[in-house]
N, C-alpha and C positions, 0 to 999 in steps of 0.2 A: 868877651866875658861871658861865662856860662850862666844861664838863668837857672838858679836852684830853687826858685819859688814854686816851680811846677814839678810834681813827682810823676814818674812813669806809672800809669795805672797798673801795669803788671808787677812793678816793684812794690807798689802800695798793697796790692792784693796778697803778694807773698809775705809782706810784713804782718798783715792781719792774720793770715793762716799760721805763721810761726808763733805769733803771740797767743792765738787761741790754743795751739798745741801746748805751749808752755803753761797756760792756765789750766788746761785739762790735766797735765802731768802733776801740777801742784795740788790739785784736788785729789787725784789718784793716790799720791804719796802722802797726803795729809794723815798724820799718824796719832793725833790726839784721840783719847777714848771717845769723845763726842763725835768726831769725824768718822771714826770706825763704825760706830753704831748708825749714824745717819746714812752713810754710804751703803751699809749692809741692809738697812731697812728699805731704802729706796730701790735697791736691786731686787729684794724680795717682793716688793709691791709690783715692780715691773714684770717680774717673772710670773706672779699670780695673774696679772692682767693678760699677758700673752697666752698663758696656759689655759685659763678659763675662757677668754675670748675666742681663742683658736678652736677650742672644743665646741663652743656654741656655733661658730660659723661653719665648722665642718659638717654640721647637720644639714646645711644648705648646699655646700660645695663638697660633696662626698669624696670625690677622687682628687682633690687638690693636693699636689705634692708640696707646694709652697706652704700651705697651712699646716701640714704635718710637721715640717721642719720648724715653723714658727712655734708650734706647740712644744716641740722638743727643746727649743731654745729657752722658752719660758720655764719649762719643767726643770731643766738642769740649772738654770740661773737661780732658782729659789734656794738651792743648796750652795751653788758655786759662788754666789755673790758674798754671803757671809764668810765662807771659807777663804776667799781671796783677801778680803779687807780685815778680817779678824786674825788670820794666821799667816797667809803668804806675804802680804805687803810688809807687816812688821818684821817678819823673819828676813826678808830681802834687805830692808833698811839696816837692820842690825848686822847682818853678815857683810854688807858693803863697808861697814865701819871697822869690823873686827876680824874678818877672815884674813888669814895670812897665806893659806895655800893658793897658789896661782890658779889651779884648776877650779877651785871653789869660787874664787873671785871672778873668773871668766864666766862661770855659769850664772852667778848672782847678777852680773852686769846685764845679762839678758833674761833675768828672772821674770819680768812682766810679760815679755814676748813668749817665753816658754809656757807660762801660766795660761795666757790667752789662747795659744795654739792648742794646748791640751784641752781647754774648754770647748773649742770649736770641733775638735776630733770627737769628743764625747757627744756633742750635739748631733754630729753627723751619724754616729753609730746609733744613738737612741732614736733619731728620726727615721733611720732606715729600718731598724728592728720594730719600732712601734710597740713597746711593751704595754700590756693591758692596764697597768697601774697609771700610765701617763694619759690614757684616753678615757674620757667621761662620756656617758651616753646622754646627750641632750636631744637625741633625735627620735625618741620613742613615738612622738605624735606631734605633727604640726601640718599646716597646709593652708590652702586658700580658705575663703569664707565658707564656713560650714553650713550657714543658713539654718534651715530646719532639718538638716540631716542628723539622724540619730543612728549611731553605728557602734558596735563593739566587736573589734577584730581579735580573733584568736588564732595564733600561729603555733605550729609544731616545727621547730628548727633543729631538732635533734636527729631526725632521720634524713634520708635521701630518697626522694626529693623532699624539700621543705614544703609545707602546706599551710594555707591560711583559709579561713572562712569567717563570715559575719554571723554572730549569734543574734544580733538585732540589727535591722536595717530598715529605715524608713526614708523615702525620697531618693532611693538609689535605683538607677536603671541597669547599670552593669559595673563590674569590677575588673580591673586589669592588674597584672603583676609585671613590673618593669625591672630590668637589670641593665645597668650601663646605658640607660636611655632607650633600650629596645623592649618591645612588648614580648614577654615570654608566654603568658597565659591570659585567658579572658573567660569570665563567667557571666551569663546573662540571666541566671535564675537563682533565687534563694536556695541554699544559704551562701551563694556566690563563692564556692570553693575554687581556689586556684592553687597551682603548684609549680615548682621549678626545680630542675636538677641543681645540685650544689655547684657543679662545674660551670653553670651558666651565670652564676651570680657575679656581681662586680665587686672589686676590692675597694673598701673604704678605709678610713684612718683607724678603725677599731676592729677590722675583720671584714669578711664577706657580707655584703649588704644587698637588699632588694627593696623596692618601693611598691606599695599597694595604693592604687588610686581608685576612689569611688567617683563615678561619673554619672552625669545625667543623660537623657536621651540624645542631646546634641553633642555629646562627647566632651563637655566641659567638666573640669575637675571640681568636685564638691568638697572632697577631703582627701588628704594624703597621709599615709603612714610610712615610716622608714623603719625597717627591722634589720638588726645585725645578728648574724649567725655566729 
């Protein structure tokens, strides 16, 4: 006699996954006005979180490809979430019930997959291109403990090479210009003017970037500036 009181763990896990998938689909296709707005609002919130949070983190991880695509995902989701749940899903549900043309019915049967695939393609394109409207500049000035350092950095990024100098500097021993983690230029005397050819700059999420570090006599960083060309 077979003991049916014990369930194979793999079978149990498969049942849990299938039930979770059915629950997810039921939420995805919930089509009352309240559910449409709730889902749209939640996706807009998630999109804003990824977009803004990714831009903030990109100030610290300048060359992170993963961050750039996370920013693109959030940026596109802000518009695509409401588009999906206010227009696409209701249209798919309606056409599944009313469409008589076999081709239309075949397309509608895979409507959610087509919609999601299109979304991912757009995210990939936007993440690769990196349009300026997607990228916010949170990296104008940040760094380690500034202590008693008083400094005002002025840069000219229109020409080639790009140049920077300090109009006011107290407690600074020397200034270095870095690109891609490599030291491009150094100045040990006021006004601590440094420069770098454009071709030597590193690529960041919002364009070519370089770092200016104010250091003490021991080489410790007192303050750090990131500038985008």
